[in-house]
N, C-alpha and C positions, 0 to 999 in steps of 0.2 A: 507409226504412231508419234515413237521416242522419239523420233528429228522432227515431227511436227512439234509435240510438246517443247521440245530443244529450241526451237524457235520462237517460237512463245514468249518463251520466256527473256530473252534475247531482247523483243518488238517490250516486255514492259519496262527493262533498263533503258533502254533508246529512250520512251515515250518519257518515265522518269526526269534520265537526263536532262531531256529539254525542257520540262517542267520548270526544276530546278533551274537551269538559263533565262529559261523565259522570264522566271522572276525577278531576277538578280537588276533589272534596270531603275523600276519601278524601287524597289532598296536602295540604291545606289542613289540615286536623285535626290532622296528624302534626306536633305540640310541638315535637319535637326537631330538625325541620329552621330553618334559617337561610335566608331563603328569595334573597341576594341574598349573595356575599361582597364584606367591606367595599370600594373604590375604590382601597385602599393597605392592602396587606400588613401584618399590624403588625410587623415584623420585618423587616428588609430585610438583607442583605449583600453588601459590592458583590465584584461579578464582575473587571471591570477596567474604568479610564477610557483613556478615548481624544480626541485631541486633537489640534485641523483648525489652522491657520492658513492665513486666508484671504486669500491674496495668489497669483500663478503663481510656481511654483515653493513653495509654502510646506507646512513638513515636516507631516505627519502620522503620528504618532505614538503608540503606545498603553504603558500602565501595568499593572503585575501588581502592584504595592503600595501602593496607594492615594498614586500619584504621587512617589514618593522615586528611583523612576528607570523613564526611560523608552527608549522601542524604534519605532524610525524606522522604517516599514513601507512610507508611499508618502511621495509630495506628490499637489498640488491643482495644476491643471495649468488653470484657468476661478477664475477668485471670482466673489461672488451680493454683488450689490448694490441688491437688491432682494424685492422678496416676493409669492409669488402669492397674490393678497386675495381667492380664486374657486375654495380645493382644494379637491379630492375632500370629497366631501358628509360623509363621517364622521370629516371630521379638526375637523368643528364637537363632537365629546364629548370627544377629547384637552383633558388640560389645557394650560393657555400658558406656554410654559418647557420642554417636556417633548418626549421622540419620539412624535412621534404612530401614528410608521409604519416598522414596523422589518421589511425585505426581501430579496433575495437581489438584489435590482435598485433598487435605492430606499431612501434614508432617509429621514421626511420628520420638519422640528423644527416645531412650533405655539408664533407669534409671538403673536396677539391673534384677538377675534375680530370677527368680518365681522356685527355685529348688522343690520345691511339687508337680507343679503342670504343669512344664515343660513347664514354657510361660517367655517369654521375659516382661518385664514389658516400661509400654508408661506410658510418655503425648508429648499428640497433639498439632500442630496447623493447622486453621483452616481457608478457608477462608469464606467469609461473609455469600455466603446462606448457608452453613452448622449454622450460631446460631439462630438456632430453634430446642427445644427438635422433634416436630412434622418434619417426613420429614427426619431426621437426617439419614444417611447413616447407616449398622449394623458392620461398621468396624469403626466407633469413638465412646470414649464416654464425652460426649461432660464435666462432671464435673472434668475431667483433658484437659480441651482442651482449648487451648489458641484464644481465634475466632477474627480473626482480619473483618476491612475493604475492603481488599482487591480482589476483586475479582478470582474465581477457573480460573484457565488458564492464570494466569498474573506471575509478579514478581516472588515471592521467587515460589507464586504454577503454574511450568511447565512456569515462563518467564524466564527470562537474566537471577535474580535472587535464581535460583531453586539448591540448596547444590547437594550432590553427597550422594547414600549410603556409610558410613564412615566416612561420613563432620564430624570433631570434633565438641561436642557443650562445649563453657564455660561459666564460673560466673565471671561480669566482677562485681569489686570491688573499686574503689580508681584507676579506670585507671591500675585498674589491672586485668589480664587472668589465673584465672586456670581453670583445667579440672574439669566438675560436677561430683559430686563422686557418689558411688555405691552407690545406696539408696536415690539420693537427692528427692527431696519432693518440690516441684518450689513450691513460696510463695509470694504472692502481693509487688510488687517491685524489684524484683528479674529482672536483667539484664541478659540476659544471650545473646552470641554472637556466632551462625552458621560460621565456618571457613571454606567456599570449596573450595575444592580444588580438582587438577585430575592430572594423568600423568604427567610430561613433556613431556614423547614421548609416545605420544600417534597414534594409528596404524590407517590407509583410510579410512578400512573396517570391517568389521561379516559378514561370510558366511554360513549361516545352510542348507546345501543341507536337502530338504521335503522330506526322508524318509527313512525305516528304517536301520540302521547301517548307516547316513547319516554322512557330515565328517561337521564338524564345525571346520574351521579356522579363521585364520587372517590372514588378509592385508595388509602389511607394506608400509609405503609410494615408499622406495625403488624399492617397485616390490619383496618383496622375500615373502613368507607367512610360518603361523605356524599352525599344526593341532591343534586341543585344547579339540576338545572331541566329540563323537557324539551324534549322535540325535537319540535315542531308541523308539519316540511313533513320526510318522508328524503328523502337523497338516491341517484338512480337511473343518474343518466348520468354521459359526463367531458367539457368543454370543454375548449378553445383561454383557458389562462390565462398570457398569455408569459413568463412571468420562470419558468417550469416548467421552460423553457431551462437555466437555470441550477444546476440539482438533482437532485436523485437522486431516485427511489420510495419514497413514504410518509416524504415528508423533507414540515417547513412549509416552505415556499415565501414565508411573507409573516403577519403581522399586525399586525393592527391596531385600532380603536376597535372598527368593525364588522367584522370577518371572521378568518377563519384559511382560509392558502389552504393545500391541501396537491398536490404532485404525486403522481404515479400510474403517470409517461415516468420512461423514464433520461435522465441526463442528456445534454444536446443534445437532447431532444426534447420535446414539449409535449401535457400532455396533465392534469387535473386536475378539484377540486372545493374548493367552497370552504361554508362554515359561517357562518352569515350570523346576526346577534339580528334579535329580530319587526319592531322599530321600524323600522331601515334595510332590512329585506326591504319596506314602505312608503313609503322613497325615493323619486321620481320615476322617478330615472331607474335603479332596479333592477325593473321590471317582469316583466321576462324571469324574474327571480330568484324572483318568484309561480310566473308560469307555463312553466317550461322546470325539467327535472330535474335539468340540473349544481348544482343550492344545498341545501346546508339550514339550514334554519331551528330557530332553537331559543328556547328564551323561559324565562321562570321558572316554577317551580312551579306558584304560584296567579295568576291571566292577569289578576287587578286589581295584582298587583307592580311593581317596576319593570321595562322588558326592562332588558336586559344591555350596550347601547350603552356601551363606556370603562369598565365593570366588570370586577375578578379574577374568576374565575379567565381563562376564557374569552378575553377582548378588554381585557386592562389584569396587565403584571408580573409574568407565568408564561409567558410562552411566547413564544421566538425562533426566525429562521433559525438552526440549526448544524450547515452539512455542508459538505467542501472536501475535495477527493481526497487532497490530499497529503497531510492526515491520517497517512494509513498510514505515511510514510516520515520523520516524525517521529520522533526519540528519543523522546520522551513517546508518542507512538502512543497507545497505551493508555489513557490520559488523555482524551485527545483524541475514542477511540472510545465508550467511557462517561461523554461529557459533550454526547453527539448525542440530540436528542427523534427519536425513531419514531412513523408509523403502524401500526398493525397493523388486518387486519379476523379477522371471522370468514363462518359462514354459520350455518343453523339449529343442524346437526349437526356441524358442523366446530370443528376446533383455533382457539388463537389463530394467524395466520401471516401474511406479508407481504401487502399491500394486492395485488389484481390490476392486472398492468400494459396501458398501456396506450400508444398514441402515434396521433395526432391530425399531419394533415396541417396545416404551419405559418401556412397562405396563410389568414387573419380573410377575407378577403371571400369565400371556398370558404363555402358550408354546411355542417353536420354531416354525417356518417354516418348512416342511420337507426339503428345500432351503438349508438354513443356514447349513443342516449337514452336505455337500457335497458343499459350495460355494468354496472351495481354492484347493479343490482334483486336482483342473490342473497346481497346482501353483509347481515346480520342486525341488525353492530354493529362502530362502528370501536375501535378502543385508543388511545389519543396514553400511548406511553411515555415520562417523566419519565428527565432526567440521570441517572446513579446512581454519578456520581463526582462527591463538589460539592467547593469552591470551602474554602479552610480558610475554617472559623469557621457554615459551612451543615451542617446535623443530617438531611438527607435520604439514605438508603438507606445504605451505605458502601463507601468508596474500592473498586473494583473488585467491586461486587456485581454481579448480571444477576437476571431472574428463571430460578425453578428450568425446566433442560431448553435456557435459551440458553446458547450458545458465545460471545458476544461478547468482544474481544475478549483471549484466550488461548489461547497462538503454534498456530497449525493450522486457526483458522476460518474457514471459508470465506471468500473476499472481496464488500464491497457490493454487496447484490444473489441470491448464492447463496442456492438455495433448499437446507440444508443437509441430510443425511439423505434424500434422496431418487437414488438413484441416475440419472444422465443430466439430472442437473438446470443448470440456464443459467444463468453468470453477469449481473450487472447489462449492460442495452445487449438483450438477447435479447427476444425479443416475446414470452414466455412468456403473455401477458395478451393474444390473439387475439381477436376476437369473441366472444363467451360463453362466457370463461372464467370464474374464477369463484375465489377465499379454497379450496374443497377444490379444485382441479389442484395447490393449493399445499403444500410441504409445511410444517408445523404450527413456527413459529419457526425459520423456516430467515433471516432477513436477515441480516445484520454488523448491528453498531450504528450 
């Protein structure tokens, strides 16, 4: 019986491969399709600037008017005086002198390429939670990190001042900015400025059909759509991606040259999945992404085209973590709510609605429960909703606009995570995504922005 089951699995894999190859000609023959978006969006608009003085007590300040005025938001508690020459694998696809990764729990900046070991060279900005060697996550090197007094999930770490992958990093000397050079080594007293930029023309959403050979499309605000890629391996499970502790349900936890990390757990809990490009899926440390259900693997429409590592719109310039519970209490709360990204889900016969909610035991040493491997198997598609309240000069959406039927940002709209329109629905933090739950059980379009 065991031999028969093993053979059946190989048959399933062979069928899936044939489906993918059978789908290729019709995609690749479509002349109107541009397979890969350019690594740098043609036009960008500045969102904000972040200045960090690399010394103990050094000011962390932000500017929303291109550097004319600054507001202090925090301080440096430990400066960086080194770089990590063996950074996480995907850093090798980032551009030197730019933000290589933006997340609720870290920002990595690329300074060089370690050609001998095929690794990116980075230094990092870290929230206050990681200021001690004990308990620091494996993806950071404290000697090459600027430790701040900012909490994870706020301000530059998943708040409204988060940078984008590809945001340029500059050195400020005598009020003059210059790009950090290749081989840069942070020194005490250096004044670093990150210029967060995003495309001037933004899409409204990005849809991933969660199946083998599923289509990946961008939907523009004028109603047009564009095919940009395909799903090579759908996601069916949820896993422990530790940064999910610092963000909410349906939020982007991290984006870098080789990942989009999505949280399916409430703030303070762990649960999520990742979307990675096919080339990165073949990295030595990503074996689990090829054999486990917690990763969606994506690639270009034509298999002969370049894989998506470090390319827009998935892994460069378009996405960032933006979610801060304090937004609800700000004077400009509506604009802040509408500036967020939100990930939705749907089943075959359902409407778009909140992603299913799942919480895992945070103990990384424990095996995942069986249900975690199939928690998302009923999800037929995921949709990333882009912000609808643009910064000055941008053209995406309209200020205060929202998709049809949504009530985000309106007085009396539901709190974050609440499934509006359904009597007895629970706010964020309720375990409505118990094992076996699916988008069918959630009220469509119910999450707050």
